[in-house]
C-alpha positions in Angstrom: 10.1 -8.0 13.7 6.9 -8.6 11.8 6.8 -8.7 8.0 10.1 -6.9 7.1 9.9 -4.8 3.9 12.3 -5.9 1.3 12.9 -3.7 -1.8 13.7 -5.3 -5.2 14.9 -3.0 -8.0 15.0 -4.6 -11.4 13.4 -3.9 -14.8 13.0 -7.7 -15.5 9.5 -8.8 -14.7 10.7 -12.4 -14.2 13.2 -11.4 -11.6 10.6 -9.3 -9.7 8.1 -12.2 -9.8 10.7 -14.7 -8.5 11.6 -12.3 -5.7 8.0 -11.8 -4.9 7.4 -15.5 -4.6 10.4 -16.1 -2.4 9.7 -13.2 -0.2 6.0 -14.0 0.2 7.0 -17.6 1.4 9.3 -16.0 4.0 6.6 -13.7 5.2 8.2 -10.5 3.9 6.6 -7.5 2.1 8.1 -7.0 -1.3 8.5 -3.4 -2.5 9.1 -3.4 -6.3 10.7 -0.8 -8.4 11.5 -1.0 -12.1 13.5 2.2 -12.5 16.1 4.1 -10.5 13.9 7.1 -10.1 11.1 4.9 -8.7 13.5 3.1 -6.5 14.9 6.2 -4.8 11.4 7.6 -4.2 10.1 4.4 -2.7 13.3 3.9 -0.7 12.9 7.4 0.9 9.2 6.9 1.6 9.1 3.3 2.7 12.5 2.7 4.4 12.9 -1.0 3.5 15.0 -3.3 5.7 17.2 -4.4 2.8 17.4 -3.6 -0.9 18.3 -5.9 -3.8 19.4 -3.5 -6.6 20.1 -4.4 -10.2 22.9 -2.1 -11.4 21.6 -2.0 -15.0 18.4 0.0 -15.0 16.6 1.6 -18.0 16.7 5.2 -16.7 19.8 5.7 -14.6 22.9 3.7 -13.6 22.2 1.5 -10.6 25.5 2.6 -9.0 24.1 6.1 -8.9 21.0 4.8 -7.3 23.1 3.0 -4.7 24.9 6.2 -4.0 21.7 8.1 -3.5 20.2 5.5 -1.3 23.3 5.6 0.9 23.0 9.4 1.1 19.4 9.0 2.3 20.0 6.3 4.8 23.4 4.6 5.0 22.2 2.0 7.6 20.0 0.1 5.1 21.9 -2.7 3.4 21.9 -2.6 -0.4 22.8 -5.7 -2.3 23.9 -5.0 -5.8 23.0 -7.5 -8.5 24.0 -7.8 -12.2 23.8 -10.2 -15.1 27.2 -8.8 -16.3 29.2 -8.6 -13.1 32.7 -7.2 -13.6 35.4 -6.7 -11.0 35.2 -3.0 -11.7 31.5 -2.8 -11.0 31.9 -4.9 -7.9 34.6 -2.6 -6.5 32.6 0.5 -7.3 29.5 -0.9 -5.6 31.5 -2.0 -2.5 33.2 1.4 -2.3 29.7 3.1 -2.5 28.6 1.0 0.5 27.0 -2.1 -1.0 26.4 -4.9 1.5 27.1 -7.6 -1.1 27.3 -8.1 -4.9 25.5 -11.0 -6.5 25.6 -12.3 -10.1 22.5 -13.4 -12.0 21.1 -16.0 -12.2 20.5 -15.5 -8.5 20.5 -18.3 -5.9 17.5 -18.5 -3.7 19.7 -20.0 -1.0 22.0 -17.0 -1.1 19.1 -14.5 -1.0 17.6 -16.3 2.0 21.1 -16.4 3.7 21.4 -12.6 3.2 17.9 -11.9 4.4 18.2 -14.2 7.5 21.6 -12.7 8.5 20.3 -9.2 8.1 16.9 -9.8 9.8 18.6 -11.6 12.7 21.1 -8.8 13.1 18.3 -6.2 13.2 16.2 -8.2 15.7 19.2 -8.5 18.0 19.3 -4.7 18.1 22.2 -4.3 15.6 22.3 -1.5 13.2 25.0 0.5 11.5 25.7 3.7 13.2 24.5 6.8 11.4 27.1 9.5 11.1 26.2 13.1 11.9 26.0 15.3 8.9 25.8 19.1 8.8 22.9 21.3 7.5 24.4 21.4 4.0 24.1 17.6 3.7 20.5 17.8 4.9 19.7 20.5 2.3 21.4 18.5 -0.4 19.6 15.3 0.6 16.2 17.1 0.6 16.9 18.6 -2.8 17.8 15.2 -4.3 14.7 13.6 -2.8 12.4 16.4 -4.1 13.9 16.2 -7.6 13.5 12.5 -7.8 10.0 12.6 -6.2 8.8 15.3 -8.7 10.2 13.5 -11.7 8.7 10.2 -10.6 5.2 11.7 -9.9 5.3 13.5 -13.3 6.3 10.4 -15.1 3.6 8.3 -13.5 1.0 10.8 -14.2 2.1 11.1 -17.9 2.1 7.3 -18.2 -1.5 7.2 -17.0 -2.8 10.1 -19.0 -3.4 12.3 -16.0 -5.4 9.6 -14.2 -4.5 10.1 -10.5 -6.0 6.9 -9.3 -4.2 4.8 -11.9 -0.9 6.6 -11.3 -1.2 6.2 -7.6 -1.9 2.5 -7.9 1.1 2.0 -10.3 3.2 3.9 -7.7 2.1 1.6 -4.9 0.8 4.4 -2.8 -2.6 5.7 -1.8 -4.5 8.1 -4.0 -4.4 10.6 -1.1 -0.6 10.4 -0.7 -0.1 10.7 -4.5 -2.4 13.8 -4.5 -0.4 15.3 -1.7 2.7 15.0 -3.7 1.0 16.6 -6.7 0.2 19.6 -4.5 3.7 19.7 -2.9 5.4 19.8 -6.3 2.7 22.0 -8.0 2.0 19.4 -10.6 -1.4 19.7 -12.4 -3.0 16.6 -13.9 -4.2 17.0 -17.5 
């Protein structure tokens, strides 16, 4: 498998930079998100191979993000991380389907171990089976994705004063894809 995509969700620039450095050395593509809203959108659009998710985010609880990610694709492992790990948070995360729960400061060796185990498992053809869900689940999933997507696009556009190019770049997507989402959600730039 060439250049697996690894998502890192954390509002701490230092953590994102450290992950970026480690992942680049390993030949992985790093998908960064600083908010839960951003994370859910990028997760649904880019389907990373594994996610490292801080459970303390500025906009929403990371455990809610974990739950949404598992609704979107339960086969993608999500590793919960926290600087204030409690047994209660760890139990909730594991109940929601977390692959592992790590405490900050993070160990580079542990990150590599998780990545290597996961990548090797995928390369050997292993994946968690997807369960069949009915049409109600699909409708609900689509609604959640659309809500997050619309909120994310609106926020990015507002942060960049209606500048589509800047908002697209900050969202790590092409201008064309960003513009398609504007049309889809009937959002008009200022």
